Steps between C-alpha positions, in 0.01 A plus 500: 500500500785726394342843553491626857249783506478765770133587439392848614139607454509874584200607289219634716254639251199383304390150608446390139861583418631351825314172450649462150862516620666165423572253776844392615472162319417680175800732536721201579378318188575800276840565659593131472415509129750785449775341708454161332503657153829671586648181645536655843482343843347634818463879518314733733279782373293751693166572333310796644148598392433865555279798417548779246644742755790271597560400139508862386734599782746219421474556125582868548783439748675227299399568139410871496148421376224668700225244448411154629614204291409133476824344630831629631804274528780557748787255444705406806876537476690317770815660639822369342595157626155418634279257312126506555211353307294821535398631158327815621162662543194546282247771588172438320227764494168318529273781369720555193507126423121475524448810283745379235348150492156651443627739230682215324212250533720253690416289802647683799694193615663471158611862521633447853690194376644701213616779732659252744684329213598838354621628836705189578665519158602857589647367826700255288641780285262503204394841371291655224664838438650405164286336230710181489487465879125560497445231236711249694326579829151483345582166335618364836180626670279343231684168532480491880133602504422228244632239747236638739228473231475881474458663160755736345449824696612706201222376268259768387154398610 
């Protein structure tokens, strides 16, 4: 195991949504796939599952967007001269993930896996603001998800 996951289940809403939140072993598997693909060793990541209120608050505070979102990534930057294997934090909004999975006709666990992979790639410095960056990041996501036997999340169904 190379991914050390600080698993935080802070969602306290609908039982159907809560029961669909991935387990720690699932998150570890997805995180390990990203780290292995990038040729990285042991890294720690906090993964927090939350509600729309917390997601919206954080999205507004840090991105200026007043709405909940599927995943937020907060990379950790160690002080100069200090080396740590902490990549950062992912905040995943369970109701948004479930709604998007349903709208996109995807299994909810596949969408969770995609958002974990996507979020960790952000922690590693990948972005999708420019078209070229977006294409590279999407290709990396598709490749990693394929190792997990998950279909291309960008396919039109």
